[in-house]
N, C-alpha and C positions, 0 to 999 in steps of 0.2 A: 504494500500500500504506500503510495507516495506521501511524503511529508513536506509540509511547507512551514518555514520559520520566518516570522516577521517580528520587528521591534518597533513598538509605538513610543517614540521619544520626541519631546519638544523642549530641548534645553534652551536656556536663554543665551547661551554662549557656545562656541564651537568647542567640543570636547573629544579627545581621541578615545576610541573604544577601549584601547589598552589601559586608559587611565580612568575608567569608570569605577572608581574606588569608593568605599563607604564614606570617605571624608568629603565627597562632593554631594552625595544624595542623603536625604533624611530617611527615605523609604523607597524600596524597590519591590514592586508587586509583579509576580510571575503567574501566568495562568495558561492552561491548555484548552483551547476551544475546538469543537468538532464542526467542520463545515463540509456537508455532504460526505465525501469519502476522504477528506483531508483533515489532518490535525494541524492546528495553527498555534504556535507558541508566541504569546504576547508578553513583552517586557515593558512595564510602565514605571520608570523611575520618577521620583519626585524630589526636586532639589530642596536643600535645606531652607526652612522658613526663617532662619537666622543668618546673619552675615550679609554680604561677604566681608564686612569689617568687624573686627573684634577688639574689645577693650577690657583689660583686667587691671585690678589694683591689689596691692599687698601692703602689709604693715608689719614691721619687726621691732620689738622692744626687748631689751635685756639689761640686766644689772648683776653685778657680782657682790652686792650687799656691802661693798667697801668703797663706795664713791665712784666706781667706774660704771657708766651706763652707756647704752647705745640705742639710737633711734634711726630707723630708715623707713621712708615711704617710697613705694615702688609703683610704677605704672607700665603696662605693656600694651602696645597697640600694633595691630596687624591688619593690613589691607590686602585682599586676595583678588585674583583674577583681574588684574589691571590690563592684561592683553590676552590674546587668544592662546598664548603658550603658557599662561598661568603665572605671570609675574606677580610677586608678592613684595610688599614694602613692610619691613618689620622695624619697630621702634621701641626703645626701652628707656625709661627715665627713673632716676633714683635721687632722693633728697634726704639729707640727714648726715650721719657720720660718713656714709658713702654717698657721694653726690656725683652724678654723671649722666651722660646721654649717649646712646649708641643707636645707629641706624644702619640697616642693611637692605639692599635690593637683591632679591632671590629670583633669578631669571632662568627657567628651564630652557634648554636649547633645542630639544626634539619633542615631537608630539607625545611620546610615551613618558616624557618628563624624567628621563633617567639621568641625563647629563645636564649640568647647570653651571652658571657663574654667579658670583655673589660679591659685588663691590660693597665696601662698608666703611664707616667712619665712627669714631668714638672719642669722647673726652671724659676723663675720670679724675676725681679728687677724693682722697680719703685720709683720715687721721689714724695713726698707729702709735703705740706707746713703747718706750724704752724702759726696761726693768733692770734694777740693781738689787740683788738679794731679795727677789720677789716683790720689790716695791717699784711702782711706776715713778720715775724721776723726771721724765720729759715726754712730750708728744712731738712727733714730726708729721708734716703734711707732705704727701706725695701727689704729684699731678702727672697725668699721662694723656697725650693727644695722639691718636693714630689714624691713619688711613690704610686700608688693606684691600686685598682682592683674593678671592678663593675660586678655584676650579674644582668641581667635584662630580661625583656620581652617586645617585641613589641606588641602593642595593635592594631592589624589590621592596617588600614591606618590612625588611629587617632593620635598615638603618642607612648610613651614608658614609662616604669617604671624601675627604677634602685635602687639597694641597693649596697653600696660601703664602702670601707675602705681606708683611706689615712694615710701614715706615712712619716715623713720627718723632716726638720729643717727650722726654720725661724729666722730672725734677723732684727733689725733695729737700726740705729744710726744716730746722727746728721751729716748732710753733710755740711751745711753752716749755719752761724748765731748762735743764742743763743741756748745752750743745754737745751731746755725746759724739755725734757724727758731723763731719764737714758737709757743708751745703754742696749739692751736686746738680749738674745740668747736663744730661746726656742725650744724644741722638739714638733712636731705635731703628734697627734694620734687621729683620729676621725672616726666615722661612719656616714653615710649619707643615705638619702632616697630622691628620686626625681621622681615626676610624671609630665609628659609633654604631652600636647595635642596641636597640631598645625593644625588648619583647615583654615588658611588664604589662599585665592586663589592666593596671591602673597605676598612674604615676604616683599618686599620693598615698593610697592605701591598697597596695597590690596583694593578691592572694596567690598568683602564679606568675612565672616568667623570670626573665633575667635581663640584666643591663651590663653592657661592656663598653668601655671608653678607653682608647689608647691614643695618646697625643705626644708629639715631640716637637720642640722648637730649637732652632739654632740661630744665635745672634752673632753676626760676623761683620768685621770692618769693611769687607768688600761689598756688603749689602747696605752700608750706610750707618752702621752702629759705631758707637764709641767704646763699647765694652763687648768682649767676646766671652760667651758662655753658652751652655746647653741646658735644657730642661726636658724632663719627660714625666708623664703621668700615666698610670694604669689603674683603672677602677673597674671592679667587678662586683656585682650585687645579684643575689638570688632570692626570690620570694617563693614561699610555699605555705600551705595551710588551707583553711576553710573560711567560709564567710564569718564564722564566729571567732576563730583563733587564727591569727596571721603572724608569720615569722619572716624576718628579713636578715640575711647575713651578707656581709660584704667586706672588701678590703680596698684601700686606696694607697697606692705606692707612688711617691714622688721623689725624683732624683735629679741632681745636677751633673751626674756622670763625672764627678771629680773636679768640675770647674768651679770657679769662685762666682757665686751668684750675687748680684747686687741686692741691697736691702729692699729697694722699691719693687723687686719682682720675686720676693721671697714666697715660699710655700707657707700658708697660714693654717694654724690649728687653734682650737678654742671656739666655742659657740655650740649651738644645738647639734647634737649627734656628731660633733667633731672634737671630742673631749669636752663634754657638756659642762663639767665643773669649772671650766676656765672661761674668762670673758672672750667675747668675739675677737678673733685675731690676736689673742694674747701671746701666742707662741709663733714666731716667725723663724723659719729654718731653711737650710739648704735642701733638705729633703726629709722624708719621714715615711714610715709604714704604719698606717692606721687600720685597725680592724674593729668591727662593731657587729653586734647582734641586737635586733629590735623585736620585741614581742608586743602585739596589740590584741586586745580582747574586746569584741563588740558587745556593748552592754545595753544599747538602745537603738531604736530606729524611728525617726520622726520624718515621715515622708514629705511633709509640707516644708520643712526647713532644713533637714539634714538626713542624708542617706545612711548615716551611721554615727554613733558616738562610741568612742573607744577609751579604755584605760590602757596605759602602755608603759613599758620599761625598756631601757637599753643598757648594754654593757659595752664599754669602749676601751681600747688600749692602743697606745702609739709608741713606737720606737723613734726617737728624735736623732737626726743627724745634723750636728753643728747648729745650735740655736744662734740666731743672729741678733736678737734684740734683748738678750738677757743672759743670765748665768746658765751654764750647762746643767740640765736636769738629769735625773736618774735615767738609765738607759731605756726603761719602759715606764710610761705614765698610764695610770688607770683612772677611769672616770665612768660615770653612768648618769642616767636621768630617769625621772618618774614624771609622767605627763598625762594629760587628758587631751584627746583630739576629737574633732568632729568634721565630717565631710559635708559642709554646709552648701547652700545655694550660692553663697558668695565666695566659696573656695574653702580649702582646708583651714581649720582653726586649731591652734596648739596653745596650751597653757601648761607650763611645767617648771621643774627645777632640776638643776644638774649638780653633781657632787664629784669631788676628786679625792684621791687618797691623801693629798697634801693638805687637806682641810679646806681647799677652795670650794666655793659654792656660787651658783648663778641662777637667776630666774628668767623665764622666757615667756613671751607672748607673741604669737605670729598669726596673722591673717593672710593666707596665701602660702606658697611653697617657701619653706625656710631657705 
């Protein structure tokens, strides 16, 4: 018996059939009709009723109960489908201890949207503390302005790979307290490679899947830099469990590969789930190995305002390699956190406290991803 297949589609923009992904459509209905002696397959996709522009906000508050507090307000804006190939304009702004603006144009090159280019620009300013005998004796302000360009490939629905170049200027100087470090003003010139796979079923409260990020950067005089050094980061995280009980285990390894890393590009520890008992960015190092385990138990579900309320705990440990902003700590630092979280209609909400074996403690409040 002959078969006939038809597709009833009325998209408002040209879309490649190979890119008919769930990210484009809110619902896809499929039915089989019988017309005389012929079976007709009809596919009726319906585009999302929201978008194509998206806006999100976030808020972060923390304190170490010893006079050191941090406040950051975040905004994320994304415009999609600016041309027939799926051009996106992505913007992010931060105000507070971390102040900055970043913007990227993400342009797919082929109809299947596998290959892309991404020119970008960013300006960032933040305050960090210098410690002597565990006491903050000064603060320095670092500023960085960059322009960059990435060429990459999307790896199906798994993730993406990028090659990039960045050029710009960076500086740091003492803002308050003792001038522990000399004022610096350097040019930035570096190439980078990043490989990313994201298979978590939910970014904020996953029950299954894994996340992998591998990135390396090389700063060279020939590329326009004033300082030569290398950095690399490897992050792996696995989620498992059920709707009621959820577990996450992960490691983050950062290294300078034996090179001397400048203070303004140090690897930072301290803050929620990154040695939670320490203040945000309290530990700046050449490199470190961080491991953590997080357990979340769902205790309530309020469909109108939150898809889940959780009580949770974490255990974290880090091996520090050459701390840059304070005295050398013990080879392994232990920390942990107790917190309440909710998957609200405004985004994930976290309220908790962190503790460290050294006696350090911190409190956290986040609306949005930490």
